[in-house]
C-alpha positions, 0 to 999 in steps of 0.5 A: 500500499501507499502510506504517505505521499508528499508533493511539491509544486512551484505554483502557488495555490489559491487557498480560496479555491482549495477551501471551496473544494472541501466545503463540508470538511473540517479546516484548521490552521497549523503552525509550521517553521518553514511555511507561512500558511498551513492548513489541515483538512479533516473528515470525521476527525481523520486527517485526509490532507495537509497543505503548506504554502508561502515558504518562509526561507525561500524555495523554488517550491511554493506549495507542499501537499501531504496526503495519506492514501488510506484515508481516501476511498480510492486513487480516483477520489484522491486524484479528482479532489486534487485536480479541482484546485490545481494542475496535477502535472505541476506537482512532483512527488518528493516523499513516498512511503510504501508499507506492507502489514505482515501477520507475524511477530516483529521478533521473527522479522528481526531474525529473518530479514536482511536488506542489501546495501544497508548499514546496521539496524537501530532498534527502538521502543516507544520512540527510545533507542534500546538494546535488544538484550535489555528490553522488548523492541517495538521496532527498528530502523535500517538505513537512512534517508533518502531511503529508510526502512521502519519496521515495527509492531503495528499493534503496539503503535495502535495501542500507543495512539489509543486506536483500539477500534482498529485492533483485531486481536483475532488476526494475531501479531501484525508487523509493518514493513515501511519504506520511506523514500525521498529525492532520487530514491523515488523512481516514479515522481508523478501521480500518473506513474504510480501504477508502475509500482504494480509491476515493480514493487519497491521491496526488491532489496529485502531478503528472508532466510530461515535456518538450514536444518540440513546444513553440514556441521550442525554444531557450527550451524547452531552457533551461527543461528544463536548469533543471528537470534541475538543480533538479528539477521541484518546486523549479523550479516553486517558484523560477519561480513567485514571481509566480504565473505559472509556468503562463502562462509555463513550463508550455507547455514541458512536457506531462502524463505518465501516470505519475499513473495508474501511481501510483494504479493500483499503490497501489489494486491493492496495497491491494485485495490486502491488504484482500481480502474483509475488508470 
């Protein structure tokens, strides 16, 4: 699914037209250090769009719009509303968040996931960085902007925000894998090209592995897997790969998982449902 879209335009939007586009919605002003005028639009107490204009510090971009697609019925409704007050061709996507919710415990993801070309992960609990050995993690980061992965316990997040009506305990644990992209990491920078993600899911750098139960030298395999259980697969790969020999010396104790297919399938199906026939 698309979790957040941030767009900027060099065109200064007429806010009178903007307000007339949403006559039945709740509009409120908000403060921002970088923009002179900011509006938040809500429907049924749910924020559906933010708009910021008149940059204080000077910028080629005069207008910023931030939307969360999950708060819209579908892509066509979003696109139609935006087109009422501005030419969509004038907007460039400057931040795009992709997300997938997986029905599994975050500990499982922590011990089975590796992301290629990224540095060590940083764990956190309720916004505070923690040592995994000293507490239960609720999430962890891998990488940094312009391409940052935030992987977290979705149920814990909903509880923290007191959104109990969105929690279905019958579904069991839920882990969100969120990819935030900015600048040159955004492959498709127009709303018209969002459809390309149906053919090119953005999670191609993610790998999942399980312990190889048929590996030779079971004692050594157990030591390697114990290290992975403690450090997490991503950090273990980073720590053991100082001489670029992880694949040669350690990968034989692991076996690829089909979780990658589950991840991509879930993302594509959710995106296809949202986009519908708007193409």
